[in-house]
N, C-alpha and C positions, 0 to 999 in steps of 0.2 A: 443406428437410430438417427432419424432425420431431424435437423434443427428447424425450428419454425422459420417461415419466410421472413424476409426483412420487413415487410409491411406489418406482419403480426408482431414481430419483435418491437418495432417502433410503437405500435398501438399499445402493447402491454406496458412498455416503459413510460409512454406519455400519460397513460391513465394512472399509473402508480405515482408519477410526478404530480398530476393534478390533485390527487388525494393528499399527498404530502404538502402541497402548496396551500390547499384549502384548510387543512386541519392544523396548520401551524406546528406547534411543538407538542401536539397531543400524543404523537408516537415516540417522543423522546423516552429512552430507557426501556423500549419494548424488548421483551426477552423471548427467546425461542422456546415455544411450548412443546414439550415432548410427551409421548404416551407412557409416562412413568409415574411412580408414586410421588415424585417431586411436584408434579403439576396436577395430578389427579389422586389425591390421598383419600378421597371419600369412598366408602364401600358402596358397590353398585349391585342392586338386587333385581333389576329390570322391573321396577314399579314406578309409579308416578313420582313419589318422593325422591327416588334416586335420580330420575331424569331432571327434576327441578334443581336438585343440588348440583348436578353436572352443569346445567345451563348457567346457574349463578356463579359457579366456580370459573367457567370459561369467560363469563362476562367480566369478571374481575381482572382478566388479562387484557381487556380492551380499554380504550379511552372513554367509554360510555359513562355517563354520570351515575354515581351511586344511588341517587334518589329517583332514577328513571323507573317508571312503572313497567313491570315486565310480567306478562302472563304466559303460561305454558299450557297448550291444549294438545289433544291427541285425536287422530282420525285413522280409519282404515283406508287402504289404498283405493278400494272401490268408491269411497266417498269422493276422493280427489278426482277420479275419472268421471264420476257422475256430474261433478261441478265444473268439469273442464279444467281441472288443475294440471299443473306441470308447465314446463317451459319457463321463459324468463319472468313472466308476470307473476308466477307463484313464489318467486324467491325473495321478493322484497316489496316495499311500498312505493318504489319508483318505477315509472313506466319506461319501456325501452323503445328505441326508434330505429334499430338496425344501424349499419354503418361499417366501420372498419374492424369490428371485433372478430375473433377467431371464428372461422366458418364451420369447423368440425363440431358436431352436436353430440351430446351425451344422451343417455336415457332421460326421459322427462323427469324433472325435479318435482317431488311431491311435497316438499316442505313449503310452508307459507309464513310470511311475515306481514302482519296487518297493523296499521297505525291505530292506536286507541287513545283515549284521553290521557295525556301525560306520559305516554310511552308506547309500547308495542306488545302485540300478542304473537307468540311463536307457536305454530301448529306443526306437530311432528307426526310422521307416519309411524304407527305402532310397530310395523315390521322393522323399521330402522333400529328400534331399541334392542333387537337381538344381535346386532352386529356393531361392535365398538368402532370399527372404521367408518361405517356408514353413519352412525349416530354422531360421532365427534365431528366429522366433516360437514354433516348437515347443520349442526349447531354453529360451526365456524362460519359457514356461508351465510346463515341467517343473521348472525351477529355482525358480519361484514356488511350486510344490507342495512342494518340499523345504523351503523357508523356512517355509512354512505349517506343515509337520509339526514342524520344529525349534522353532517358536514355541509348540507345544503348544496350539493353539487347537482346542478340542474341540467347538465348536458350528457347525462348517462346514455350510452349507446346500447349496452347489453347488460341488464341488471344482474343476471346470474354470474357472468364472467367477472364483472366489476366487483361484485360482492366477494368473490374469491380473491381478487387482487387485494381488496381491503383486508380480508381475513389473513392473507400473507403478511400484510403490513402490521397486523396485530400480533404476529408471531405464530400463526397457525399453519404455516407452510408445510410442515412435516405431516400434519393431519390431512390436509387437502391433497397433497401429492400421493399419499397412501391410497386414497379413494379414487385417484385418477387412473389407476392401472391395477386391477385386482384379478388374480387367477382364481377361477371357479371351476370346480369339478361337477360333472353331471353325468347322466347315463349316456349322453352324446359325446362325452370326452371333456377335454380341458378347454375352457373358453376364457376370454379376457373381458372383464366388465369394467365399466366406468360410471361413477355416479356424480361426476363433477362436470361443470361447464368447460373448464380448461382441460386440455389434454395433458398427458404426462409431461411432455417437453415444456409446455407453457407453465404448468404448475411448478415444476422444479426451477425454471428460470426465475419465477417470482421469489422462490425460497432463496436462491443464490443472491439475488439483488438485495433481499432483506438482510441476509448475513453480511453483505458488503457494506450496506448503508448503516446498519446498527452495530457492526463490528462483533457480531456473534460468531463463534467459531463454527465453520462448516462441519468439522469433525463431529460436533455434538449432534448435528442433524443426520449425518451419514450413519451414525451408530444405530439409528432406528429405522433404517430403510431396507426394503427388499432389493434384490439384485437389479431389477429393471429401474427402480427409482435411483439407485446409486449410479448406474450408468448414465442416466439422463442428467442427474445432478452434476456429475463430473464434467459433462459437456457444457452445462450451464455455467459452472464455475470458470471453465476455460473461456467462455464468451465474456463473462464479466471481467476477467483479468485482462482481456484484450481491449476493454473500454473503460480505463480509469477516469477519463474525463466525464463520462456519463455518471459514474458513481459519485464523483466529486460534485457534479451539478445536482444530483438527487439529494446530497447531503446539505449543500450550501445554498442552492438557488433552484429548487425544483420547478418553479414557475417558468423557467427558461426552456423546459422540455415539454411542457404541457400541450403545446401545439403540434407535437410530433415531427417538427422540422429540425432534424439533427442527423448527423452522420453516425454510422455504426461500423465497427471493424470486426472482422472474423479471425484475424491473426495479429499478433503483436508486430510492431515496427521493429526495425533493426535495433534502435536504441532501447526499445521496450524489452527485447530479448536479452540485450546485454546487461541492462541495469534494472530489470524487473519493473516495479510500479513506481519507482522513485521519480518524483516530479522534477527534481533538479539534481541529476547525478553529480556526485563529487562535491556538492555544496551542502549536504545534509548536516555534517558535523563541522561547526566553525573551528578554525585554527585557534588553538589555545595559546595565549600569550605566555612568554617565558617569564617565570617569577624573577623578581629583582635579585641582583647578585649580592652575595654575602660579602662581608669585609675580607674574609680569607680569600674568596675567589677574586676579588679586585686586586689584592696584593699579589697573588700568583700571576694574574694577567699582566700586571705592571712589570714584574720580574721577567716574564717571557718577552714582553716588548723590548725591554732594555737589552736582553741578550741578542734579539734580532737586530736592533739598531747597532750594537757593537760589532756584530758580524758583518753587517753591510758597510760599516765605516772602514773595516780592514780590507 
């Protein structure tokens, strides 16, 4: 499985850094959202009310304000095609200008986010409601677009891809990576489909960075992955472990990475292999001071010194 090019890696990291720098502490405490009853406890019946509950449940995991107006609408895929839907413009209220974003394209996105008075309207393709992977990844991307707009980042290069980067920052990386590589069976055989802007390797990289920055355990994400996702995630974790300085900068000073001018490593240095991710090998645990001597210890030490002096005198 090929790792993304250095240019793509730097673009992904720099855009993640830009979001973290702009949003301040909005992502503090972000948790990894998993496709389990822990994060999706509501019953789903594939009706409008169920979808609205799902959207509001997922919104609660983002830094969006609780009083933000949020509308949910539905449409058939033919409607999106008739109106020219799809592509980056349909994924959010921000326009895109091209640039250094990943070049690989997915199938046209049919979800839409539109700005309304005091909030946003999220339009969902009815067909997506039949597939939990498609539905949750679509909602995650749309919520990412809303967060991107609320953060007022005006240099967006690729709205769909950057919305998924923000979705990963919100904790939705498991959901979006699941949709980035889906095996589908048909009369023509087995095929691989993708309903995300980011490819599998790019999506799992964002998940690995999220786990490192927020200190969520990767094993929790891995437990809900298909084999292809686990393989790509393992490589992404390896890349992240080779770049502890980038992780530290994302945590402490993301603005220093937003311009994309930084070095990346693909394997650990000699000291990194010997000492892992320790920043100061050998200095992590301070030397403990010896407790004061007791009176009994002082007496025995004095007796020992006297014996030594006597032996030397003879």
